[in-house]
N, C-alpha and C positions, 0 to 999 in steps of 0.2 A: 261681477263685472269688476275687472282690475284695471282702474284709470290710473295712467301713468302723468297725473298733472302736476306740474309744479306749485310748491306750497306759496300761496300769495302772500305768505307773512315773511318768507325768505329770501324772495327774488324782488329787484328794484321794479319799480314800475315801468321802465323802460323795456326791461328783459320781459315781465310779464306781457306787455303790449305786444313785442315783438314775437313771443312764443304763440300769443293766441292769434294773431295775424297769419303767420305760417300754418298753423293748424287750420284756421278757416278756409285758406285757400286749399289746402289738402282735401278737406273734406267736401268741398263744393266741385272738386273736379269733376269733370262730366264722366270720367271712367269710373269714378269712386260711386257716383250717383246711380249709373246704369246698373253696377255690380252689387249695389248694397252695402258696400264695404264697411261702411259705419251705419251701426245700429240708431234708431230712434232714441233708444237709452243713453248711447253714447253723446248724441247730439244734445239732447236735454241737458246731460250733466255738463258738456261744454258749454252753454249758456248760462247754467248755475254757476259755474267758475267766473265767467265773465260780469255776472251780476256782483259776485263777491271782490272781483277786482275794481269794478265801479265804485262799490261803498269805499273800498280802501282809498281810492283816488278821491272821492268826495271828503272822506274825512282828512287827508291830508290838505286839501284846499281849505276847510274850516280851520285849520291850525295855524295856517299862515298869519 
């Protein structure tokens, strides 16, 4: 599976949150859910990417 997710370490937190929010909006659109456009693997990979972003944000907060 070729996933074109941004590298969390190369984008700002704001850019990452913006990208993720847009992607979640796309994935959860009714037409995509009905058509099965996004596989369960893709959705799980998106969740794992978000968890990595959460870790980056938590680390940044600790370093303040």
